[in-house]
ROZA-346845 format. One record per atom (N, C-alpha, C, CB): residue number from 1; residue in one letter; atom name; x, y, z. Coordinates in steps of 0.2 Angstrom, whole numbers, always signed. Each point is the difference from the previous one (the first is absolute). Glycine has a CB too. Layout:
// residues N
+-----+------+------+-------+-------+-------+
: seq : type : atom :     x :     y :     z :
+-----+------+------+-------+-------+-------+
: NUM :    A :   CA :     X :     Y :     Z :
...
+-----+------+------+-------+-------+-------+
This chain:
// residues 120
+-----+------+------+-------+-------+-------+
: seq : type : atom :     x :     y :     z :
+-----+------+------+-------+-------+-------+
:   1 :    M :    N :   -52 :  -252 :  +282 :
:   1 :    M :   CA :    +6 :    +2 :    +0 :
:   1 :    M :    C :    +1 :    +6 :    -5 :
:   1 :    M :   CB :    +4 :   -12 :    +3 :
:   2 :    P :    N :    -2 :   +17 :    -2 :
:   2 :    P :   CA :    +1 :    +6 :    -5 :
:   2 :    P :    C :    +5 :    -2 :    -5 :
:   2 :    P :   CB :    -4 :    +9 :    +9 :
:   3 :    D :    N :    +2 :    -6 :   -15 :
:   3 :    D :   CA :    +5 :    -1 :    -5 :
:   3 :    D :    C :    +6 :    +5 :    +0 :
:   3 :    D :   CB :   -10 :    -4 :    -7 :
:   4 :    S :    N :   +16 :    +1 :    +8 :
:   4 :    S :   CA :    +6 :    +4 :    +1 :
:   4 :    S :    C :    +3 :    +2 :    -7 :
:   4 :    S :   CB :    +1 :    -5 :   +12 :
:   5 :    A :    N :    -4 :    +3 :   -17 :
:   5 :    A :   CA :    +4 :    +2 :    -7 :
:   5 :    A :    C :    -1 :    +8 :    -1 :
:   5 :    A :   CB :    -3 :   -12 :    -5 :
:   6 :    P :    N :    +8 :   +15 :    +3 :
:   6 :    P :   CA :    +0 :    +7 :    -1 :
:   6 :    P :    C :    -5 :    +2 :    -6 :
:   6 :    P :   CB :   +12 :    +1 :    +3 :
:   7 :    Q :    N :   -16 :    +4 :    -1 :
:   7 :    Q :   CA :    -5 :    +3 :    -5 :
:   7 :    Q :    C :    +4 :    +3 :    -6 :
:   7 :    Q :   CB :    -9 :    +1 :   +10 :
:   8 :    V :    N :    +7 :    -2 :   -16 :
:   8 :    V :   CA :    +3 :    +3 :    -6 :
:   8 :    V :    C :    -5 :    +6 :    -2 :
:   8 :    V :   CB :    +6 :   -11 :    -4 :
:   9 :    R :    N :    -3 :   +16 :    +3 :
:   9 :    R :   CA :    -4 :    +6 :    -2 :
:   9 :    R :    C :    +0 :    +0 :    -7 :
:   9 :    R :   CB :    +3 :    +7 :   +10 :
:  10 :    F :    N :    -9 :    -8 :   -13 :
:  10 :    F :   CA :    -1 :    +0 :    -7 :
:  10 :    F :    C :    +0 :    +7 :    -3 :
:  10 :    F :   CB :    -6 :   -11 :    +1 :
:  11 :    A :    N :    +5 :   +16 :    +3 :
:  11 :    A :   CA :    +0 :    +6 :    -3 :
:  11 :    A :    C :    +7 :    +2 :    -3 :
:  11 :    A :   CB :    -9 :    +3 :    +8 :
:  12 :    V :    N :   +14 :    -6 :    -6 :
:  12 :    V :   CA :    +7 :    +1 :    -2 :
:  12 :    V :    C :    +1 :    -2 :    -7 :
:  12 :    V :   CB :    +4 :    -1 :   +11 :
:  13 :    L :    N :    -7 :    -4 :   -13 :
:  13 :    L :   CA :    +0 :    -3 :    -7 :
:  13 :    L :    C :    -2 :    +5 :    -5 :
:  13 :    L :   CB :    -1 :   -12 :    +5 :
:  14 :    P :    N :    -5 :   +15 :    -5 :
:  14 :    P :   CA :    -2 :    +5 :    -5 :
:  14 :    P :    C :    +5 :    +6 :    +0 :
:  14 :    P :   CB :   -12 :    -4 :    +1 :
:  15 :    A :    N :   +14 :    +6 :    +5 :
:  15 :    A :   CA :    +5 :    +6 :    +0 :
:  15 :    A :    C :    +6 :    -2 :    -4 :
:  15 :    A :   CB :    -5 :    +4 :   +11 :
:  16 :    L :    N :    +8 :   -10 :   -10 :
:  16 :    L :   CA :    +6 :    -3 :    -3 :
:  16 :    L :    C :    -1 :    +0 :    -7 :
:  16 :    L :   CB :    +3 :    -7 :   +10 :
:  17 :    M :    N :    -9 :    +4 :   -12 :
:  17 :    M :   CA :    -2 :    +0 :    -7 :
:  17 :    M :    C :    +0 :    +6 :    -4 :
:  17 :    M :   CB :    -6 :   -10 :    +3 :
:  18 :    F :    N :    +3 :   +15 :    +1 :
:  18 :    F :   CA :    +0 :    +7 :    -3 :
:  18 :    F :    C :    +7 :    +3 :    -1 :
:  18 :    F :   CB :   -11 :    +2 :    +6 :
:  19 :    A :    N :   +15 :    -3 :    -1 :
:  19 :    A :   CA :    +7 :    +3 :    +0 :
:  19 :    A :    C :    +4 :    -4 :    -5 :
:  19 :    A :   CB :    -1 :    +3 :   +12 :
:  20 :    V :    N :    +1 :    -9 :   -13 :
:  20 :    V :   CA :    +3 :    -4 :    -5 :
:  20 :    V :    C :    -2 :    +3 :    -7 :
:  20 :    V :   CB :    +2 :   -10 :    +8 :
:  21 :    G :    N :    -9 :   +10 :    -9 :
:  21 :    G :   CA :    -2 :    +2 :    -6 :
:  21 :    G :    C :    +2 :    +7 :    -2 :
:  21 :    G :   CB :   -10 :    -7 :    +2 :
:  22 :    L :    N :   +10 :   +12 :    +3 :
:  22 :    L :   CA :    +2 :    +7 :    -1 :
:  22 :    L :    C :    +7 :    +0 :    -2 :
:  22 :    L :   CB :    -8 :    +4 :    +8 :
:  23 :    G :    N :   +13 :    -8 :    -5 :
:  23 :    G :   CA :    +7 :    -1 :    -2 :
:  23 :    G :    C :    +1 :    -2 :    -7 :
:  23 :    G :   CB :    +2 :    -2 :   +12 :
:  24 :    L :    N :    -6 :    -4 :   -14 :
:  24 :    L :   CA :    +0 :    -2 :    -6 :
:  24 :    L :    C :    -2 :    +5 :    -6 :
:  24 :    L :   CB :    -2 :   -12 :    +5 :
:  25 :    A :    N :    -3 :   +15 :    -3 :
:  25 :    A :   CA :    -3 :    +5 :    -5 :
:  25 :    A :    C :    +5 :    +6 :    -1 :
:  25 :    A :   CB :   -12 :    -3 :    +4 :
:  26 :    F :    N :   +15 :    +5 :    +1 :
:  26 :    F :   CA :    +5 :    +6 :    +0 :
:  26 :    F :    C :    +6 :    -3 :    -4 :
:  26 :    F :   CB :    -4 :    +5 :   +10 :
:  27 :    Y :    N :    +7 :   -11 :    -8 :
:  27 :    Y :   CA :    +6 :    -3 :    -4 :
:  27 :    Y :    C :    -2 :    -1 :    -7 :
:  27 :    Y :   CB :    +4 :    -5 :   +11 :
:  28 :    Y :    N :    -9 :    +2 :   -13 :
:  28 :    Y :   CA :    -1 :    -2 :    -7 :
:  28 :    Y :    C :    -3 :    +6 :    -4 :
:  28 :    Y :   CB :    -2 :   -12 :    +3 :
:  29 :    G :    N :    -1 :   +17 :    +1 :
:  29 :    G :   CA :    -2 :    +6 :    -4 :
:  29 :    G :    C :    +6 :    +4 :    -1 :
:  29 :    G :   CB :   -11 :    +0 :    +6 :
:  30 :    D :    N :   +16 :    +1 :    -2 :
:  30 :    D :   CA :    +6 :    +3 :    -1 :
:  30 :    D :    C :    +4 :    -3 :    -6 :
:  30 :    D :   CB :    +0 :    +4 :   +12 :
:  31 :    A :    N :    +0 :   -11 :   -12 :
:  31 :    A :   CA :    +4 :    -4 :    -5 :
:  31 :    A :    C :    -3 :    +1 :    -7 :
:  31 :    A :   CB :    +3 :    -8 :    +9 :
:  32 :    W :    N :   -10 :    +9 :    -9 :
:  32 :    W :   CA :    -4 :    +1 :    -6 :
:  32 :    W :    C :    +2 :    +7 :    -3 :
:  32 :    W :   CB :    -9 :    -9 :    +4 :
:  33 :    Y :    N :    +8 :   +14 :    +1 :
:  33 :    Y :   CA :    +2 :    +7 :    -2 :
:  33 :    Y :    C :    +7 :    +1 :    -2 :
:  33 :    Y :   CB :    -9 :    +3 :    +8 :
:  34 :    G :    N :   +13 :    -7 :    -6 :
:  34 :    G :   CA :    +7 :    +0 :    -1 :
:  34 :    G :    C :    +3 :    -3 :    -6 :
:  34 :    G :   CB :    +2 :    +1 :   +11 :
:  35 :    L :    N :    -7 :    -5 :   -14 :
:  35 :    L :   CA :    +2 :    -4 :    -7 :
:  35 :    L :    C :    +1 :    +5 :    -5 :
:  35 :    L :   CB :    -7 :   -10 :    +3 :
:  36 :    P :    N :   +12 :    +9 :    -7 :
:  36 :    P :   CA :    +2 :    +5 :    -6 :
:  36 :    P :    C :    -6 :    +0 :    -5 :
:  36 :    P :   CB :   +13 :    -1 :    +2 :
:  37 :    R :    N :   -14 :    +6 :    -5 :
:  37 :    R :   CA :    -4 :    +1 :    -6 :
:  37 :    R :    C :    +4 :    +0 :    -6 :
:  37 :    R :   CB :    -9 :    +6 :    +7 :
:  38 :    Y :    N :    +9 :   -11 :   -11 :
:  38 :    Y :   CA :    +4 :    -1 :    -6 :
:  38 :    Y :    C :    -4 :    +3 :    -6 :
:  38 :    Y :   CB :    +6 :   -10 :    +5 :
:  39 :    T :    N :    -2 :   +14 :    -9 :
:  39 :    T :   CA :    -2 :    +3 :    -6 :
:  39 :    T :    C :    +1 :    -5 :    -5 :
:  39 :    T :   CB :    +2 :   +12 :    +3 :
:  40 :    E :    N :    -5 :   -11 :    -9 :
:  40 :    E :   CA :    +0 :    -5 :    -6 :
:  40 :    E :    C :    +8 :    +0 :    -2 :
:  40 :    E :   CB :   -12 :    +2 :    -3 :
:  41 :    A :    N :   +15 :    +4 :    +3 :
:  41 :    A :   CA :    +7 :    +0 :    -2 :
:  41 :    A :    C :    +5 :    -4 :    +5 :
:  41 :    A :   CB :    -3 :   +12 :    -5 :
:  42 :    E :    N :    +1 :   -12 :   +11 :
:  42 :    E :   CA :    +4 :    -3 :    +5 :
:  42 :    E :    C :    -1 :    -8 :    -1 :
:  42 :    E :   CB :    -1 :    +9 :    +8 :
:  43 :    I :    N :    -5 :   -11 :   -10 :
:  43 :    I :   CA :    -1 :    -7 :    -1 :
:  43 :    I :    C :    +3 :    -2 :    -6 :
:  43 :    I :   CB :   -11 :    +1 :    +6 :
:  44 :    E :    N :   +11 :    +3 :   -12 :
:  44 :    E :   CA :    +3 :    -2 :    -6 :
:  44 :    E :    C :    +8 :    +0 :    +1 :
:  44 :    E :   CB :    -9 :    +5 :    -6 :
:  45 :    Q :    N :   +12 :    -1 :   +10 :
:  45 :    Q :   CA :    +7 :    +0 :    +1 :
:  45 :    Q :    C :    +2 :    -6 :    +4 :
:  45 :    Q :   CB :    +0 :   +12 :    +0 :
:  46 :    S :    N :    -4 :   -14 :    +5 :
:  46 :    S :   CA :    +1 :    -6 :    +4 :
:  46 :    S :    C :    -1 :    -6 :    -5 :
:  46 :    S :   CB :    -4 :    +5 :   +11 :
:  47 :    V :    N :    -1 :    -5 :   -15 :
:  47 :    V :   CA :    +0 :    -6 :    -5 :
:  47 :    V :    C :    +6 :    -1 :    -4 :
:  47 :    V :   CB :   -13 :    +2 :    +0 :
:  48 :    E :    N :   +15 :    +4 :    -3 :
:  48 :    E :   CA :    +6 :    +0 :    -4 :
:  48 :    E :    C :    +6 :    -3 :    +4 :
:  48 :    E :   CB :    -4 :   +10 :    -7 :
:  49 :    L :    N :    +5 :    -7 :   +13 :
:  49 :    L :   CA :    +6 :    -3 :    +4 :
:  49 :    L :    C :    +0 :    -7 :    +1 :
:  49 :    L :   CB :    +0 :   +11 :    +5 :
:  50 :    N :    N :    -6 :   -13 :    -3 :
:  50 :    N :   CA :    -1 :    -8 :    +1 :
:  50 :    N :    C :    +1 :    -4 :    -6 :
:  50 :    N :   CB :    -8 :    +3 :    +9 :
:  51 :    L :    N :    +6 :    +0 :   -15 :
:  51 :    L :   CA :    +1 :    -4 :    -6 :
:  51 :    L :    C :    +7 :    +0 :    -2 :
:  51 :    L :   CB :   -11 :    +4 :    -4 :
:  52 :    A :    N :   +15 :    +1 :    +5 :
:  52 :    A :   CA :    +7 :    +0 :    -1 :
:  52 :    A :    C :    +3 :    -5 :    +5 :
:  52 :    A :   CB :    +0 :   +12 :    -4 :
:  53 :    L :    N :    -2 :   -12 :   +10 :
:  53 :    L :   CA :    +3 :    -5 :    +5 :
:  53 :    L :    C :    -1 :    -7 :    -2 :
:  53 :    L :   CB :    -1 :    +9 :    +9 :
:  54 :    A :    N :    -5 :   -10 :   -12 :
:  54 :    A :   CA :    -2 :    -7 :    -2 :
:  54 :    A :    C :    +3 :    -2 :    -6 :
:  54 :    A :   CB :   -11 :    +2 :    +5 :
:  55 :    L :    N :   +12 :    +3 :   -10 :
:  55 :    L :   CA :    +4 :    -2 :    -6 :
:  55 :    L :    C :    +8 :    -1 :    +2 :
:  55 :    L :   CB :    -9 :    +6 :    -7 :
:  56 :    R :    N :   +11 :    -2 :   +12 :
:  56 :    R :   CA :    +7 :    -1 :    +1 :
:  56 :    R :    C :    +1 :    -7 :    +4 :
:  56 :    R :   CB :    +2 :   +12 :    +1 :
:  57 :    A :    N :    -7 :   -14 :    +3 :
:  57 :    A :   CA :    +1 :    -6 :    +4 :
:  57 :    A :    C :    -1 :    -6 :    -5 :
:  57 :    A :   CB :    -4 :    +5 :   +10 :
:  58 :    N :    N :    +0 :    -5 :   -15 :
:  58 :    N :   CA :    -2 :    -5 :    -5 :
:  58 :    N :    C :    +1 :    +3 :    -7 :
:  58 :    N :   CB :    -7 :    -6 :    +9 :
:  59 :    P :    N :   +12 :    +6 :   -12 :
:  59 :    P :   CA :    +1 :    +3 :    -6 :
:  59 :    P :    C :    -3 :    -4 :    -6 :
:  59 :    P :   CB :   +10 :    +6 :    +4 :
:  60 :    A :    N :   -11 :   -12 :    -3 :
:  60 :    A :   CA :    -2 :    -5 :    -5 :
:  60 :    A :    C :    -8 :    -1 :    +1 :
:  60 :    A :   CB :   +12 :    -6 :    -1 :
:  61 :    S :    N :   -15 :   +11 :    +4 :
:  61 :    S :   CA :    -7 :    -1 :    +1 :
:  61 :    S :    C :    -4 :    +0 :    -7 :
:  61 :    S :   CB :    +1 :    +5 :   +11 :
:  62 :    T :    N :    -6 :    -9 :   -12 :
:  62 :    T :   CA :    -4 :    -1 :    -6 :
:  62 :    T :    C :    -6 :    +4 :    +0 :
:  62 :    T :   CB :    +4 :   -11 :    -1 :
:  63 :    S :    N :    -6 :   +14 :    +6 :
:  63 :    S :   CA :    -6 :    +4 :    +0 :
:  63 :    S :    C :    +1 :    +7 :    -3 :
:  63 :    S :   CB :    -4 :    -6 :   +10 :
:  64 :    T :    N :    -1 :    +9 :   -13 :
:  64 :    T :   CA :    +1 :    +6 :    -4 :
:  64 :    T :    C :    +0 :    +6 :    +5 :
:  64 :    T :   CB :    -6 :    -5 :   -10 :
:  65 :    D :    N :    +9 :   +10 :    +8 :
:  65 :    D :   CA :    +1 :    +6 :    +4 :
:  65 :    D :    C :    -7 :    +3 :    +3 :
:  65 :    D :   CB :   +10 :    +3 :    -6 :
:  66 :    E :    N :   -15 :    -3 :    +2 :
:  66 :    E :   CA :    -7 :    +2 :    +2 :
:  66 :    E :    C :    -3 :    -5 :    +5 :
:  66 :    E :   CB :    -1 :    +6 :   -11 :
:  67 :    T :    N :    +1 :   -12 :   +10 :
:  67 :    T :   CA :    -3 :    -5 :    +5 :
:  67 :    T :    C :    +4 :    +1 :    +7 :
:  67 :    T :   CB :    -4 :    -8 :   -10 :
:  68 :    S :    N :   +11 :    +8 :    +9 :
:  68 :    S :   CA :    +3 :    +1 :    +7 :
:  68 :    S :    C :    -2 :    +6 :    +3 :
:  68 :    S :   CB :   +10 :    -6 :    -5 :
:  69 :    R :    N :   -10 :   +12 :    +1 :
:  69 :    R :   CA :    -2 :    +6 :    +3 :
:  69 :    R :    C :    -7 :    +0 :    +3 :
:  69 :    R :   CB :    +7 :    +6 :    -8 :
:  70 :    A :    N :   -12 :    -9 :    +5 :
:  70 :    A :   CA :    -7 :    -1 :    +3 :
:  70 :    A :    C :    +0 :    -4 :    +6 :
:  70 :    A :   CB :    -4 :    +1 :   -12 :
:  71 :    A :    N :    +8 :    -7 :   +12 :
:  71 :    A :   CA :    +0 :    -4 :    +6 :
:  71 :    A :    C :    +3 :    +4 :    +6 :
:  71 :    A :   CB :    +1 :   -10 :    -7 :
:  72 :    I :    N :    +5 :   +13 :    +6 :
:  72 :    I :   CA :    +3 :    +4 :    +5 :
:  72 :    I :    C :    -5 :    +6 :    +3 :
:  72 :    I :   CB :   +12 :    -3 :    -5 :
:  73 :    R :    N :   -15 :    +6 :    +0 :
:  73 :    R :   CA :    -5 :    +5 :    +2 :
:  73 :    R :    C :    -5 :    -3 :    +5 :
:  73 :    R :   CB :    +2 :    +7 :   -11 :
:  74 :    S :    N :    -5 :   -12 :    +8 :
:  74 :    S :   CA :    -6 :    -3 :    +4 :
:  74 :    S :    C :    +3 :    -3 :    +7 :
:  74 :    S :   CB :    -6 :    -3 :   -11 :
:  75 :    E :    N :   +12 :    +1 :   +12 :
:  75 :    E :   CA :    +3 :    -2 :    +6 :
:  75 :    E :    C :    +1 :    +6 :    +5 :
:  75 :    E :   CB :    +5 :   -10 :    -6 :
:  76 :    L :    N :    -3 :   +15 :    +3 :
:  76 :    L :   CA :    +1 :    +6 :    +4 :
:  76 :    L :    C :    -6 :    +3 :    +2 :
:  76 :    L :   CB :   +10 :    +2 :    -7 :
:  77 :    L :    N :   -15 :    -1 :    +3 :
:  77 :    L :   CA :    -7 :    +2 :    +2 :
:  77 :    L :    C :    -3 :    -4 :    +5 :
:  77 :    L :   CB :    -1 :    +5 :   -11 :
:  78 :    A :    N :    +2 :   -12 :   +10 :
:  78 :    A :   CA :    -3 :    -4 :    +5 :
:  78 :    A :    C :    +3 :    +1 :    +7 :
:  78 :    A :   CB :    -2 :    -9 :    -9 :
:  79 :    E :    N :    +9 :   +10 :    +9 :
:  79 :    E :   CA :    +3 :    +1 :    +7 :
:  79 :    E :    C :    -2 :    +7 :    +3 :
:  79 :    E :   CB :   +10 :    -7 :    -5 :
:  80 :    I :    N :   -11 :   +12 :    +1 :
:  80 :    I :   CA :    -2 :    +6 :    +2 :
:  80 :    I :    C :    -7 :    -1 :    +3 :
:  80 :    I :   CB :    +7 :    +7 :    -8 :
:  81 :    N :    N :   -12 :   -10 :    +5 :
:  81 :    N :   CA :    -6 :    -1 :    +2 :
:  81 :    N :    C :    -1 :    -4 :    +6 :
:  81 :    N :   CB :    -4 :    +1 :   -11 :
:  82 :    Q :    N :    +9 :    -6 :   +12 :
:  82 :    Q :   CA :    +0 :    -4 :    +6 :
:  82 :    Q :    C :    +2 :    +4 :    +6 :
:  82 :    Q :   CB :    +3 :   -10 :    -7 :
:  83 :    E :    N :    +2 :   +14 :    +6 :
:  83 :    E :   CA :    +2 :    +4 :    +6 :
:  83 :    E :    C :    -6 :    +5 :    +2 :
:  83 :    E :   CB :   +12 :    +0 :    -4 :
:  84 :    Q :    N :   -16 :    +2 :    -1 :
:  84 :    Q :   CA :    -6 :    +5 :    +2 :
:  84 :    Q :    C :    -5 :    -5 :    +4 :
:  84 :    Q :   CB :    +3 :    +8 :   -10 :
:  85 :    R :    N :    -4 :   -14 :    +7 :
:  85 :    R :   CA :    -6 :    -4 :    +3 :
:  85 :    R :    C :    +2 :    -2 :    +7 :
:  85 :    R :   CB :    -3 :    -4 :   -12 :
:  86 :    D :    N :   +10 :    +2 :   +13 :
:  86 :    D :   CA :    +2 :    -2 :    +7 :
:  86 :    D :    C :    -1 :    +6 :    +5 :
:  86 :    D :   CB :    +8 :    -8 :    -5 :
:  87 :    A :    N :    -6 :   +14 :    +3 :
:  87 :    A :   CA :    -1 :    +6 :    +4 :
:  87 :    A :    C :    -8 :    +1 :    +2 :
:  87 :    A :   CB :   +11 :    +5 :    -4 :
:  88 :    Q :    N :   -15 :    -5 :    -2 :
:  88 :    Q :   CA :    -7 :    +1 :    +1 :
:  88 :    Q :    C :    -3 :    -5 :    +4 :
:  88 :    Q :   CB :    +0 :    +5 :   -11 :
:  89 :    R :    N :    +2 :   -12 :   +10 :
:  89 :    R :   CA :    -3 :    -5 :    +4 :
:  89 :    R :    C :    +2 :    +1 :    +8 :
:  89 :    R :   CB :    +1 :    -8 :   -10 :
:  90 :    G :    N :    +5 :    +9 :   +11 :
:  90 :    G :   CA :    +2 :    +2 :    +7 :
:  90 :    G :    C :    -4 :    +5 :    +3 :
:  90 :    G :   CB :   +11 :    -4 :    -2 :
:  91 :    L :    N :   -12 :   +10 :    -2 :
:  91 :    L :   CA :    -4 :    +5 :    +3 :
:  91 :    L :    C :    -7 :    -2 :    +1 :
:  91 :    L :   CB :    +7 :    +8 :    -6 :
:  92 :    V :    N :   -10 :   -11 :    +2 :
:  92 :    V :   CA :    -7 :    -3 :    +1 :
:  92 :    V :    C :    -1 :    -4 :    +6 :
:  92 :    V :   CB :    -2 :    +1 :   -13 :
:  93 :    I :    N :    +7 :    -6 :   +14 :
:  93 :    I :   CA :    +0 :    -4 :    +5 :
:  93 :    I :    C :    +0 :    +4 :    +7 :
:  93 :    I :   CB :    +5 :    -9 :    -7 :
:  94 :    G :    N :    -1 :   +14 :    +7 :
:  94 :    G :   CA :    +1 :    +4 :    +6 :
:  94 :    G :    C :    -6 :    +4 :    +1 :
:  94 :    G :   CB :   +12 :    +1 :    -2 :
:  95 :    V :    N :   -15 :    +2 :    -3 :
:  95 :    V :   CA :    -7 :    +4 :    +1 :
:  95 :    V :    C :    -5 :    -5 :    +3 :
:  95 :    V :   CB :    +3 :    +8 :    -9 :
:  96 :    V :    N :    -4 :   -14 :    +6 :
:  96 :    V :   CA :    -5 :    -5 :    +2 :
:  96 :    V :    C :    +1 :    -2 :    +7 :
:  96 :    V :   CB :    -1 :    -4 :   -11 :
:  97 :    L :    N :    +8 :    +3 :   +13 :
:  97 :    L :   CA :    +1 :    -2 :    +7 :
:  97 :    L :    C :    -2 :    +6 :    +5 :
:  97 :    L :   CB :    +9 :    -8 :    -4 :
:  98 :    C :    N :    -7 :   +14 :    +2 :
:  98 :    C :   CA :    -2 :    +6 :    +4 :
:  98 :    C :    C :    -7 :    +0 :    +1 :
:  98 :    C :   CB :   +10 :    +6 :    -5 :
:  99 :    A :    N :   -14 :    -6 :    -1 :
:  99 :    A :   CA :    -7 :    +0 :    +1 :
:  99 :    A :    C :    -3 :    -5 :    +4 :
:  99 :    A :   CB :    +0 :    +5 :   -11 :
: 100 :    F :    N :    +2 :   -12 :   +10 :
: 100 :    F :   CA :    -3 :    -5 :    +4 :
: 100 :    F :    C :    +2 :    +1 :    +8 :
: 100 :    F :   CB :    +1 :    -8 :   -10 :
: 101 :    G :    N :    +5 :   +10 :   +11 :
: 101 :    G :   CA :    +2 :    +2 :    +7 :
: 101 :    G :    C :    -4 :    +5 :    +3 :
: 101 :    G :   CB :   +11 :    -3 :    -2 :
: 102 :    L :    N :   -12 :    +8 :    -2 :
: 102 :    L :   CA :    -5 :    +6 :    +3 :
: 102 :    L :    C :    -7 :    -2 :    +1 :
: 102 :    L :   CB :    +8 :    +8 :    -6 :
: 103 :    L :    N :   -10 :   -12 :    +1 :
: 103 :    L :   CA :    -7 :    -3 :    +1 :
: 103 :    L :    C :    -1 :    -4 :    +6 :
: 103 :    L :   CB :    -1 :    +1 :   -13 :
: 104 :    Q :    N :    +6 :    -6 :   +14 :
: 104 :    Q :   CA :    -1 :    -4 :    +6 :
: 104 :    Q :    C :    +1 :    +4 :    +6 :
: 104 :    Q :   CB :    +5 :    -9 :    -7 :
: 105 :    M :    N :    -1 :   +14 :    +7 :
: 105 :    M :   CA :    +0 :    +4 :    +6 :
: 105 :    M :    C :    -6 :    +4 :    +2 :
: 105 :    M :   CB :   +12 :    +2 :    -2 :
: 106 :    L :    N :   -15 :    +0 :    -4 :
: 106 :    L :   CA :    -7 :    +4 :    +1 :
: 106 :    L :    C :    -5 :    -5 :    +2 :
: 106 :    L :   CB :    +3 :    +8 :    -8 :
: 107 :    M :    N :    -3 :   -14 :    +6 :
: 107 :    M :   CA :    -5 :    -5 :    +2 :
: 107 :    M :    C :    +1 :    -3 :    +7 :
: 107 :    M :   CB :    -1 :    -3 :   -12 :
: 108 :    L :    N :    +7 :    +3 :   +14 :
: 108 :    L :   CA :    +2 :    -2 :    +7 :
: 108 :    L :    C :    -3 :    +5 :    +5 :
: 108 :    L :   CB :   +10 :    -7 :    -4 :
: 109 :    R :    N :    -9 :   +13 :    +2 :
: 109 :    R :   CA :    -2 :    +6 :    +4 :
: 109 :    R :    C :    -7 :    +0 :    +0 :
: 109 :    R :   CB :   +10 :    +7 :    -3 :
: 110 :    R :    N :   -14 :    -8 :    -2 :
: 110 :    R :   CA :    -7 :    +0 :    +0 :
: 110 :    R :    C :    -3 :    -5 :    +4 :
: 110 :    R :   CB :    +0 :    +5 :   -12 :
: 111 :    M :    N :    +3 :   -11 :   +12 :
: 111 :    M :   CA :    -2 :    -6 :    +4 :
: 111 :    M :    C :    +1 :    +1 :    +7 :
: 111 :    M :   CB :    +3 :    -8 :   -10 :
: 112 :    A :    N :    +3 :   +12 :   +12 :
: 112 :    A :   CA :    +1 :    +1 :    +7 :
: 112 :    A :    C :    -5 :    +5 :    +3 :
: 112 :    A :   CB :   +12 :    -2 :    -3 :
: 113 :    R :    N :   -14 :    +7 :    -1 :
: 113 :    R :   CA :    -5 :    +5 :    +2 :
: 113 :    R :    C :    -6 :    -4 :    +1 :
: 113 :    R :   CB :    +5 :    +9 :    -6 :
: 114 :    R :    N :    -7 :   -13 :    +2 :
: 114 :    R :   CA :    -7 :    -4 :    +2 :
: 114 :    R :    C :    +0 :    -4 :    +6 :
: 114 :    R :   CB :    -2 :    +0 :   -12 :
: 115 :    Q :    N :    +8 :    -3 :   +14 :
: 115 :    Q :   CA :    +1 :    -4 :    +6 :
: 115 :    Q :    C :    +0 :    +4 :    +6 :
: 115 :    Q :   CB :    +5 :    -9 :    -7 :
: 116 :    L :    N :    -3 :   +15 :    +7 :
: 116 :    L :   CA :    +1 :    +4 :    +6 :
: 116 :    L :    C :    -7 :    +2 :    +3 :
: 116 :    L :   CB :   +11 :    +4 :    -4 :
: 117 :    P :    N :   -11 :    -4 :   +11 :
: 117 :    P :   CA :    -7 :    +2 :    +3 :
: 117 :    P :    C :    -1 :    +7 :    -1 :
: 117 :    P :   CB :    +1 :    -9 :    +8 :
: 118 :    R :    N :    -7 :   +11 :    -9 :
: 118 :    R :   CA :    -2 :    +7 :    -1 :
: 118 :    R :    C :    -1 :    +3 :    +7 :
: 118 :    R :   CB :    -5 :    -2 :   -11 :
: 119 :    L :    N :    +8 :    +8 :   +11 :
: 119 :    L :   CA :    -1 :    +4 :    +6 :
: 119 :    L :    C :    -5 :    +6 :    -1 :
: 119 :    L :   CB :   +12 :    -2 :    +3 :
: 120 :    H :    N :   -17 :    +1 :    +1 :
: 120 :    H :   CA :    -6 :    +5 :    +0 :
: 120 :    H :    C :    +0 :    +5 :    +5 :
: 120 :    H :   CB :    -6 :    -8 :    -6 :
+-----+------+------+-------+-------+-------+
C-alpha cells in the first residue's frame, strides 16, 4: 500500500530560518543603531533630576546626597547598558539564524547534486 501522507519539503525550513534571521538582524540592528548616545553631561543631568524627584517623594530619607547620587547613577548606567545588550543580543541571534539557514540551504543543495544521476 503506498504511503498517502504528504511529503514535507525540508528545503523550506532553512529558507524560513534564513528569512527570519535576516528580519531579526535588520530589526535589532536598526534598534541598536537608533539607541541614543548619551553624553556625560546628559547622564549627570538625569542623575540630578532623578535625585530631586527621589528627595521630593521621600523628604525624610536618611541616605546622604552622594550615596543617593551614586546609586541613581549606577541604576541609570545599568539601564542604558541593558538596552544596548538587548539590541546586540537580538542582532547576534538574527545573524546566527541567517548563517545557519544559509549553510543548511547550501548543504541541501550539495547533497541534492550528489544524488542526481550524471548525464554524459
